C-alpha positions in Angstrom: 121.9 139.7 89.5 123.5 136.4 88.3 122.1 134.5 91.2 118.6 136.0 90.9 118.4 134.9 87.1 119.6 131.4 88.2 116.9 131.3 91.0 114.4 132.3 88.2 115.6 129.7 86.0 115.2 126.8 88.4 112.2 127.8 90.4 109.9 129.8 88.2 109.9 127.4 85.1 108.1 124.1 84.7 110.1 121.0 85.9 110.1 119.8 82.2 112.0 123.0 81.2 114.9 122.6 83.8 118.0 121.3 82.3 119.1 117.9 83.8 122.6 119.2 84.5 121.3 121.8 87.0 119.6 119.3 89.2 121.0 116.0 90.4 119.5 112.6 89.3 118.9 111.8 93.1 116.5 114.7 93.8 114.5 113.8 90.6 114.1 110.1 91.5 110.6 109.7 92.6 108.6 106.7 94.5 107.2 105.5 91.2 110.7 105.0 89.8 111.8 103.2 93.0 108.9 101.0 92.8 109.7 100.2 89.2 113.4 99.6 90.1 112.7 97.3 93.2 109.7 95.6 91.4 107.5 96.1 94.4 104.3 96.0 92.4 105.0 92.4 91.1 105.2 91.0 94.6 101.9 91.8 96.3 101.7 91.1 100.2 99.8 87.8 100.6 96.5 88.0 102.5 96.6 85.8 105.8 93.2 84.5 106.8 92.3 84.3 110.5 90.1 81.3 111.6 86.5 82.2 112.5 85.7 83.5 115.9 89.4 84.0 116.8 90.4 87.1 118.8 93.2 89.6 118.1 96.3 89.3 120.3 98.3 92.3 121.5 101.8 91.9 123.0 102.0 95.4 124.0 99.6 98.4 124.5 101.0 101.8 125.3 98.6 104.7 126.4 100.3 108.0 126.7 98.3 111.1 128.0 99.4 114.7 127.9 98.0 117.7 129.8 98.8 121.1 131.4 97.9 120.1 134.9 99.9 117.6 136.8 97.5 117.1 139.4 94.9 116.1 136.9 97.2 113.5 135.5 97.9 112.1 139.0 94.4 111.6 139.6 93.8 109.8 136.1 96.7 107.7 137.0 94.8 106.5 140.1 91.8 105.8 137.9 93.7 103.7 135.3 95.3 101.6 138.0 91.9 101.0 139.5 90.5 100.1 136.2 93.5 97.9 135.3 93.0 95.8 138.6 89.2 95.6 138.1 89.4 94.4 134.5 92.5 92.1 135.2 94.7 93.8 132.7 98.4 93.6 133.4 99.8 97.1 134.0 103.5 96.7 133.6 105.0 100.1 134.1 103.9 104.0 134.4 106.5 106.4 133.2 106.7 110.1 133.9 108.8 111.6 131.1 110.1 115.2 131.7 107.7 117.9 130.9 108.0 120.0 127.9 108.1 123.8 128.2 107.2 126.3 125.4 108.1 130.0 126.0 107.2 133.1 124.3 108.6 136.6 125.0 106.0 139.1 123.8 105.4 142.8 124.3 103.0 143.8 127.0 101.0 146.0 124.6 99.9 145.1 121.1 101.8 148.1 119.3 103.4 150.4 121.7 105.7 150.4 124.9 108.7 148.7 123.3 110.7 148.4 126.4 107.9 146.5 128.5 108.0 142.7 127.8 106.3 139.8 129.1 107.2 136.2 129.1 104.5 133.5 128.7 105.1 129.7 129.3 103.1 126.7 128.5 104.1 123.4 130.2 103.0 120.0 128.9 103.2 117.0 131.2 103.3 113.4 130.2 102.3 109.9 131.5 102.9 106.7 129.7 101.0 103.5 130.9 102.5 100.2 129.5 100.3 97.0 129.4 101.2 93.6 128.0 99.4 90.4 126.8 95.8 91.6 126.0 93.2 90.1 123.8 91.5 92.3 121.2 88.2 92.5 123.1 89.8 93.2 126.5 91.7 96.0 124.9 88.7 97.6 123.2 86.7 97.4 126.3 89.5 98.8 128.5 90.2 101.7 126.0 86.5 102.6 125.6 86.2 102.9 129.4 89.4 104.8 129.8 88.6 107.3 127.0 85.2 107.9 128.2 86.3 109.0 131.5 89.2 111.2 130.1 89.4 114.5 131.8 88.8 117.8 129.8 92.1 119.3 128.4 93.8 115.8 128.3 95.1 114.3 125.2 95.6 110.5 124.6 97.8 108.7 122.2 97.3 104.8 121.9 100.0 102.6 120.5 99.3 98.7 119.9 101.7 95.9 118.9 99.7 93.2 117.4 100.7 89.5 117.1 100.2 88.1 113.5 100.7 84.5 112.4 103.5 83.6 110.0 102.9 83.4 106.4 102.7 80.0 104.6 106.2 80.2 103.3 107.6 80.9 106.8 105.7 78.0 108.6 107.9 74.8 109.0 106.7 71.9 107.2 104.3 69.4 108.9 106.0 66.4 110.7 104.3 63.8 108.2 106.4 64.9 105.4 109.7 64.7 107.6 108.9 61.2 108.7 108.3 59.8 105.0 111.4 61.5 103.9 113.5 59.8 106.8 111.8 56.3 106.0 112.8 56.6 102.2 116.2 57.6 102.9 116.7 54.6 105.3 115.4 52.3 102.6 117.6 53.4 100.1 120.7 53.1 102.5 119.7 49.5 103.3 119.3 48.7 99.5 122.7 50.0 99.0 124.3 48.0 101.8 122.7 44.7 100.4 124.0 45.4 97.0 127.5 46.0 98.5 127.4 42.6 100.3 126.3 40.7 97.1 129.1 42.3 95.1 131.7 41.3 97.7 
């Protein structure tokens, strides 16, 4: 009875009515409080402008296909290899991860015959195609062609890793500023040596 009343106190009242001693501070901390503590809103992410006419660059492109028939995936692998050679896309590796099995043990009848059971099984097979060093236009053309010819009952997941330029505060200073500072440093050192010779 005591545990039931405690449950009602915690879960059936509004959050404002729950005493702070019952719940820990860590569970109440929200994302808004964390943002306020870390001062995330005060430092917005800088926008990096791309030059006009430039294309996106992808370091890596991973295409994962899933299906229930391994023969269909084998034929689709042949198709992807053919397309990659025709479009001159660099296919690095083709992975065959172990298949995933899902089993259900159910009654043969809907409502009767309790001792007669059937076991049902679904197998999901995987293939992963790894490509590297693609431009944005080549990747979009290849993916459109591969997705339009995807067989029925096959699922596709695409993962891209895009290259981005460094922010302004991470770019090294231009060489002109380095040369001017070195020339001024050499001038000051020569002045010091000439003054020391005069003093001696």
